[in-house]
mmCIF file of the C-alpha atoms, coordinates in Angstrom:
data_MODEL
# 
_entry.id   MODEL 
# 
loop_
_atom_site.group_PDB 
_atom_site.id 
_atom_site.type_symbol 
_atom_site.label_atom_id 
_atom_site.label_alt_id 
_atom_site.label_comp_id 
_atom_site.label_asym_id 
_atom_site.label_entity_id 
_atom_site.label_seq_id 
_atom_site.pdbx_PDB_ins_code 
_atom_site.Cartn_x 
_atom_site.Cartn_y 
_atom_site.Cartn_z 
_atom_site.occupancy 
_atom_site.B_iso_or_equiv 
_atom_site.pdbx_formal_charge 
_atom_site.auth_seq_id 
_atom_site.auth_comp_id 
_atom_site.auth_asym_id 
_atom_site.auth_atom_id 
_atom_site.pdbx_PDB_model_num 
ATOM 1  C CA . MET A 1 1  ? 23.542 16.685 58.095 1.00 0.00 ? 1  MET A CA 1 
ATOM 2  C CA . THR A 1 2  ? 26.867 16.470 59.208 1.00 0.00 ? 2  THR A CA 1 
ATOM 3  C CA . PRO A 1 3  ? 29.393 18.657 57.452 1.00 0.00 ? 3  PRO A CA 1 
ATOM 4  C CA . ILE A 1 4  ? 32.057 16.552 55.551 1.00 0.00 ? 4  ILE A CA 1 
ATOM 5  C CA . CYS A 1 5  ? 35.012 18.250 56.903 1.00 0.00 ? 5  CYS A CA 1 
ATOM 6  C CA . ASP A 1 6  ? 33.622 16.797 60.618 1.00 0.00 ? 6  ASP A CA 1 
ATOM 7  C CA . VAL A 1 7  ? 33.618 12.811 58.527 1.00 0.00 ? 7  VAL A CA 1 
ATOM 8  C CA . LEU A 1 8  ? 36.499 13.393 57.475 1.00 0.00 ? 8  LEU A CA 1 
ATOM 9  C CA . HIS A 1 9  ? 37.879 14.484 60.369 1.00 0.00 ? 9  HIS A CA 1 
ATOM 10 C CA . ARG A 1 10 ? 36.828 11.797 62.111 1.00 0.00 ? 10 ARG A CA 1 
ATOM 11 C CA . ILE A 1 11 ? 38.226 9.278  59.623 1.00 0.00 ? 11 ILE A CA 1 
ATOM 12 C CA . ARG A 1 12 ? 41.461 10.838 59.850 1.00 0.00 ? 12 ARG A CA 1 
ATOM 13 C CA . TRP A 1 13 ? 41.730 11.218 63.978 1.00 0.00 ? 13 TRP A CA 1 
ATOM 14 C CA . ASP A 1 14 ? 39.221 8.304  65.451 1.00 0.00 ? 14 ASP A CA 1 
ATOM 15 C CA . PRO A 1 15 ? 40.907 5.220  65.242 1.00 0.00 ? 15 PRO A CA 1 
ATOM 16 C CA . GLN A 1 16 ? 38.400 2.873  65.868 1.00 0.00 ? 16 GLN A CA 1 
ATOM 17 C CA . PHE A 1 17 ? 35.895 4.528  63.210 1.00 0.00 ? 17 PHE A CA 1 
ATOM 18 C CA . GLY A 1 18 ? 38.888 5.117  60.615 1.00 0.00 ? 18 GLY A CA 1 
ATOM 19 C CA . ASP A 1 19 ? 39.798 1.157  61.056 1.00 0.00 ? 19 ASP A CA 1 
ATOM 20 C CA . ALA A 1 20 ? 36.917 0.361  58.931 1.00 0.00 ? 20 ALA A CA 1 
ATOM 21 C CA . GLU A 1 21 ? 36.711 -0.587 55.059 1.00 0.00 ? 21 GLU A CA 1 
ATOM 22 C CA . LEU A 1 22 ? 36.149 2.997  53.760 1.00 0.00 ? 22 LEU A CA 1 
ATOM 23 C CA . GLU A 1 23 ? 35.408 4.741  50.417 1.00 0.00 ? 23 GLU A CA 1 
ATOM 24 C CA . ILE A 1 24 ? 35.169 8.008  49.741 1.00 0.00 ? 24 ILE A CA 1 
ATOM 25 C CA . ALA A 1 25 ? 33.570 9.057  46.242 1.00 0.00 ? 25 ALA A CA 1 
ATOM 26 C CA . TYR A 1 26 ? 34.490 12.428 44.650 1.00 0.00 ? 26 TYR A CA 1 
ATOM 27 C CA . TRP A 1 27 ? 33.387 14.913 41.928 1.00 0.00 ? 27 TRP A CA 1 
ATOM 28 C CA . ASP A 1 28 ? 35.698 15.054 39.131 1.00 0.00 ? 28 ASP A CA 1 
ATOM 29 C CA . ARG A 1 29 ? 35.054 17.955 37.295 1.00 0.00 ? 29 ARG A CA 1 
ATOM 30 C CA . VAL A 1 30 ? 37.645 17.531 34.036 1.00 0.00 ? 30 VAL A CA 1 
ATOM 31 C CA . GLY A 1 31 ? 35.808 14.101 34.061 1.00 0.00 ? 31 GLY A CA 1 
ATOM 32 C CA . ARG A 1 32 ? 32.411 15.095 34.525 1.00 0.00 ? 32 ARG A CA 1 
ATOM 33 C CA . ARG A 1 33 ? 32.406 11.451 36.877 1.00 0.00 ? 33 ARG A CA 1 
ATOM 34 C CA . LEU A 1 34 ? 32.385 9.910  39.935 1.00 0.00 ? 34 LEU A CA 1 
ATOM 35 C CA . VAL A 1 35 ? 35.285 8.789  41.480 1.00 0.00 ? 35 VAL A CA 1 
ATOM 36 C CA . ARG A 1 36 ? 35.385 6.221  43.839 1.00 0.00 ? 36 ARG A CA 1 
ATOM 37 C CA . VAL A 1 37 ? 38.540 5.665  46.255 1.00 0.00 ? 37 VAL A CA 1 
ATOM 38 C CA . PRO A 1 38 ? 38.899 3.000  49.238 1.00 0.00 ? 38 PRO A CA 1 
ATOM 39 C CA . LEU A 1 39 ? 40.651 4.475  52.249 1.00 0.00 ? 39 LEU A CA 1 
ATOM 40 C CA . ARG A 1 40 ? 44.630 2.818  51.507 1.00 0.00 ? 40 ARG A CA 1 
ATOM 41 C CA . ARG A 1 41 ? 44.759 5.186  48.534 1.00 0.00 ? 41 ARG A CA 1 
ATOM 42 C CA . ILE A 1 42 ? 43.911 8.201  50.006 1.00 0.00 ? 42 ILE A CA 1 
ATOM 43 C CA . ARG A 1 43 ? 46.504 10.421 51.778 1.00 0.00 ? 43 ARG A CA 1 
ATOM 44 C CA . PHE A 1 44 ? 45.775 13.676 54.267 1.00 0.00 ? 44 PHE A CA 1 
ATOM 45 C CA . GLU A 1 45 ? 48.810 15.637 54.413 1.00 0.00 ? 45 GLU A CA 1 
ATOM 46 C CA . GLU A 1 46 ? 49.954 17.614 57.358 1.00 0.00 ? 46 GLU A CA 1 
ATOM 47 C CA . GLY A 1 47 ? 48.411 21.317 56.939 1.00 0.00 ? 47 GLY A CA 1 
ATOM 48 C CA . ALA A 1 48 ? 45.621 20.769 54.613 1.00 0.00 ? 48 ALA A CA 1 
ATOM 49 C CA . PRO A 1 49 ? 43.415 19.623 57.731 1.00 0.00 ? 49 PRO A CA 1 
ATOM 50 C CA . PHE A 1 50 ? 39.899 18.487 55.443 1.00 0.00 ? 50 PHE A CA 1 
ATOM 51 C CA . GLY A 1 51 ? 41.334 17.903 52.319 1.00 0.00 ? 51 GLY A CA 1 
ATOM 52 C CA . PHE A 1 52 ? 43.215 15.395 50.565 1.00 0.00 ? 52 PHE A CA 1 
ATOM 53 C CA . GLU A 1 53 ? 45.176 13.390 47.980 1.00 0.00 ? 53 GLU A CA 1 
ATOM 54 C CA . ALA A 1 54 ? 43.558 10.455 46.219 1.00 0.00 ? 54 ALA A CA 1 
ATOM 55 C CA . THR A 1 55 ? 45.415 7.944  44.064 1.00 0.00 ? 55 THR A CA 1 
ATOM 56 C CA . GLU A 1 56 ? 42.923 6.440  41.259 1.00 0.00 ? 56 GLU A CA 1 
ATOM 57 C CA . ASP A 1 57 ? 43.152 3.389  39.568 1.00 0.00 ? 57 ASP A CA 1 
ATOM 58 C CA . ASP A 1 58 ? 45.291 4.498  37.040 1.00 0.00 ? 58 ASP A CA 1 
ATOM 59 C CA . GLY A 1 59 ? 48.007 5.695  39.363 1.00 0.00 ? 59 GLY A CA 1 
ATOM 60 C CA . SER A 1 60 ? 47.486 9.297  38.908 1.00 0.00 ? 60 SER A CA 1 
ATOM 61 C CA . VAL A 1 61 ? 47.250 11.570 42.199 1.00 0.00 ? 61 VAL A CA 1 
ATOM 62 C CA . HIS A 1 62 ? 44.457 14.138 42.758 1.00 0.00 ? 62 HIS A CA 1 
ATOM 63 C CA . THR A 1 63 ? 43.960 16.670 45.374 1.00 0.00 ? 63 THR A CA 1 
ATOM 64 C CA . VAL A 1 64 ? 40.655 16.640 46.565 1.00 0.00 ? 64 VAL A CA 1 
ATOM 65 C CA . PRO A 1 65 ? 38.943 19.569 48.418 1.00 0.00 ? 65 PRO A CA 1 
ATOM 66 C CA . PRO A 1 66 ? 36.143 18.491 50.561 1.00 0.00 ? 66 PRO A CA 1 
ATOM 67 C CA . HIS A 1 67 ? 33.591 20.599 48.675 1.00 0.00 ? 67 HIS A CA 1 
ATOM 68 C CA . ARG A 1 68 ? 33.964 17.831 45.820 1.00 0.00 ? 68 ARG A CA 1 
ATOM 69 C CA . VAL A 1 69 ? 33.278 15.152 48.236 1.00 0.00 ? 69 VAL A CA 1 
ATOM 70 C CA . ARG A 1 70 ? 30.098 13.320 47.540 1.00 0.00 ? 70 ARG A CA 1 
ATOM 71 C CA . ALA A 1 71 ? 29.717 10.457 49.273 1.00 0.00 ? 71 ALA A CA 1 
ATOM 72 C CA . VAL A 1 72 ? 31.424 8.369  51.762 1.00 0.00 ? 72 VAL A CA 1 
ATOM 73 C CA . TRP A 1 73 ? 30.640 4.275  52.802 1.00 0.00 ? 73 TRP A CA 1 
ATOM 74 C CA . ARG A 1 74 ? 32.167 2.681  55.503 1.00 0.00 ? 74 ARG A CA 1 
ATOM 75 C CA . ASN A 1 75 ? 31.468 -1.051 55.633 1.00 0.00 ? 75 ASN A CA 1 
ATOM 76 C CA . GLY A 1 76 ? 29.515 -1.163 52.603 1.00 0.00 ? 76 GLY A CA 1 
ATOM 77 C CA . LEU A 1 77 ? 27.176 0.841  53.822 1.00 0.00 ? 77 LEU A CA 1 
ATOM 78 C CA . LEU A 1 78 ? 26.553 4.823  52.848 1.00 0.00 ? 78 LEU A CA 1 
ATOM 79 C CA . ILE A 1 79 ? 27.103 6.953  55.678 1.00 0.00 ? 79 ILE A CA 1 
ATOM 80 C CA . TRP A 1 80 ? 27.214 10.645 54.317 1.00 0.00 ? 80 TRP A CA 1 
ATOM 81 C CA . GLN A 1 81 ? 26.179 11.660 50.799 1.00 0.00 ? 81 GLN A CA 1 
ATOM 82 C CA . ARG A 1 82 ? 25.641 14.904 48.972 1.00 0.00 ? 82 ARG A CA 1 
ATOM 83 C CA . PRO A 1 83 ? 23.825 15.192 45.881 1.00 0.00 ? 83 PRO A CA 1 
ATOM 84 C CA . ILE A 1 84 ? 26.028 15.978 42.130 1.00 0.00 ? 84 ILE A CA 1 
ATOM 85 C CA . ALA A 1 85 ? 25.418 19.760 40.846 1.00 0.00 ? 85 ALA A CA 1 
ATOM 86 C CA . LEU A 1 86 ? 25.996 18.933 37.222 1.00 0.00 ? 86 LEU A CA 1 
ATOM 87 C CA . ARG A 1 87 ? 26.683 22.253 35.619 1.00 0.00 ? 87 ARG A CA 1 
ATOM 88 C CA . ALA A 1 88 ? 25.379 22.594 31.162 1.00 0.00 ? 88 ALA A CA 1 
# 
């Protein structure tokens, strides 16, 4: 499996790959739910090469570390996924 950091790096730095309709799903551990965010609402910060800030539908902004990313879609096709580990 390709590490998520490699996928995020390619989204960020490969213009041909990143020039698509991309969505990233991450695990919200407080809400205990999967949050799916389109790339247009994701901002990669300088100095944080792999994590990103995601703006949810309600306008709230969350910093997402790579280990919380659970799936990536490109043009509607699932291209990367890891299982959700639920804790009691």
